DRENNU-282036 format. One line per 2 residues: number of its first residue (from 1); their letters; for each residue x, y, z of N, C-alpha, C, CB. Coordinates in steps of 0.02 Angstrom, whole numbers. Each point is the difference from the previous one (the first is absolute). Last residue first. Glycine has a CB too. Layout:
NUM = a = X:Y:Z:X:Y:Z:X:Y:Z:X:Y:Z  ...
END
This chain:
64 = re = 3096:-7879:5966:-39:-51:-36:10:7:-74:-84:-2:90  169:149:87:44:-53:-22:-36:-55:-38:71:25:96
62 = id = -169:172:13:32:19:-64:48:-54:-25:-11:119:33  -222:-114:119:68:-26:5:34:14:-67:-33:-90:85
60 = pn = -167:256:-21:12:-71:-14:73:-18:9:-95:1:-81  -75:189:183:70:-6:-22:14:-73:-13:36:103:67
58 = lt = -278:57:-63:40:-58:20:70:5:-28:-103:-69:6  -64:275:57:26:-36:-59:46:-56:25:-9:104:-74
56 = yd = -211:39:193:69:-23:3:19:-38:-64:-9:-7:125  -205:115:-41:29:16:-65:74:-21:-4:-80:96:-9
54 = ne = -58:-122:209:-31:-39:-53:28:16:-70:-101:-5:70  252:20:157:-57:36:-28:-27:-38:-60:48:111:39
52 = vv = 75:-259:143:17:54:-46:-64:36:-21:102:-64:-41  16:-133:227:-59:39:-19:23:58:-44:-62:-33:106
50 = kw = 181:-221:-71:1:71:20:-62:34:-27:126:1:2  4:-257:50:-60:32:-26:-2:71:27:-62:-110:-7
48 = yr = 258:-97:-41:-23:54:43:-60:32:-34:117:21:47  77:-248:-56:-58:36:-27:-23:51:52:-35:-101:-70
46 = ks = 215:-52:111:19:34:-62:-59:36:-33:88:-86:-15  -37:35:287:-35:-26:-59:21:40:-61:-97:-38:70
44 = ga = 161:68:169:48:-13:-53:-32:-28:-63:84:-18:86  -215:-25:135:49:55:-8:49:-19:-55:-12:34:122
42 = pf = -224:-153:-143:57:2:46:45:60:-14:-5:-124:9  -262:134:-56:60:-28:-31:58:4:49:-41:31:-115
40 = gd = -178:62:158:-8:-72:-7:61:-35:-30:-120:20:-12  94:220:39:10:-31:65:-4:-76:-3:-48:103:52
38 = ni = 1:27:-248:71:3:18:15:-34:67:9:106:-64  -236:-86:-3:37:-45:-45:74:-2:19:-82:26:-93
36 = an = -52:124:211:-18:-69:17:37:-49:-44:-113:39:37  137:190:-84:34:-17:62:-15:-72:20:-7:120:36
34 = ai = -108:-32:-221:71:-11:-16:39:-19:62:-8:83:-94  -219:-26:125:6:-61:-39:74:-16:-15:-113:21:-51
32 = rr = 64:184:157:-14:-56:45:7:-67:-36:-78:73:66  98:121:-195:58:-7:44:-10:-58:49:23:124:-11
30 = mq = -201:-63:-131:53:-35:-37:61:-10:44:-42:49:-107  -134:79:196:-20:-70:-7:54:-40:-36:-121:35:-2
28 = pe = 153:198:21:4:-33:65:-19:-74:-2:-25:110:53  6:23:-257:68:-15:22:3:-33:69:38:95:-69
26 = pl = -257:-125:-88:34:56:33:66:-23:30:-112:54:25  41:-199:-228:-34:18:63:35:61:28:-34:-120:23
24 = ep = 13:-53:-262:28:59:33:-42:15:62:46:46:-110  -46:-301:26:-23:67:-20:36:55:38:-111:-49:-26
22 = in = 240:-179:-25:-58:18:41:-21:71:-20:37:-76:97  172:-79:-158:-64:-1:-36:-59:8:48:53:-73:-87
20 = lf = 209:168:90:-40:-51:32:-70:5:-31:68:3:109  149:80:-248:-55:20:44:-32:-62:31:-20:103:-69
18 = ke = 285:-86:-2:-66:-14:-28:-53:19:50:46:-94:-70  248:110:12:-61:17:35:-62:-23:-38:58:97:49
16 = dp = 211:-111:-51:-49:-49:-24:-68:10:35:93:-81:-24  138:198:53:-53:-16:48:-52:-51:-23:18:113:40
14 = hd = 236:-22:-72:-40:-42:-45:-61:-25:39:103:-35:-67  55:170:174:8:29:-66:-44:-36:-51:117:34:29
12 = ss = -186:-26:236:42:-33:-49:7:41:-64:-34:-110:47  -72:133:193:29:52:-43:47:-29:-53:-9:79:95
10 = fn = -137:-212:62:-17:69:16:27:50:-50:-1:-33:118  -53:-217:-203:30:26:61:-15:73:9:91:-85:-8
8 = nt = -191:-50:-163:46:-51:26:40:23:59:7:-45:-113  -267:118:55:67:12:-28:47:-52:30:-23:124:-15
6 = ev = -257:-44:-14:47:-51:24:66:12:-35:-94:-85:20  -117:260:39:48:-26:-49:43:-52:34:2:109:-64
4 = ir = -258:21:98:57:-34:30:42:-29:-56:-65:-28:105  -107:257:-88:7:-70:-22:59:-30:37:-48:25:-115
2 = am = -141:202:143:67:-30:-2:-3:-72:-25:36:75:95  -178:187:-68:-2:-72:-8:71:-26:-10:-116:6:-50
END
């Protein structure tokens, strides 16, 4: 099972991550959802949605 994490970019030192509020689903389904979300935003968007394992630990923005 997998989840989707919203982050402020692909590899920031301060990612400010949070889980997308949808139920856990198998990874292929989550990947299709994350791809659809990402495809809907313009190139260079400051937000990015990535698929992670359901036991993933969020990385908060350490500058808060």
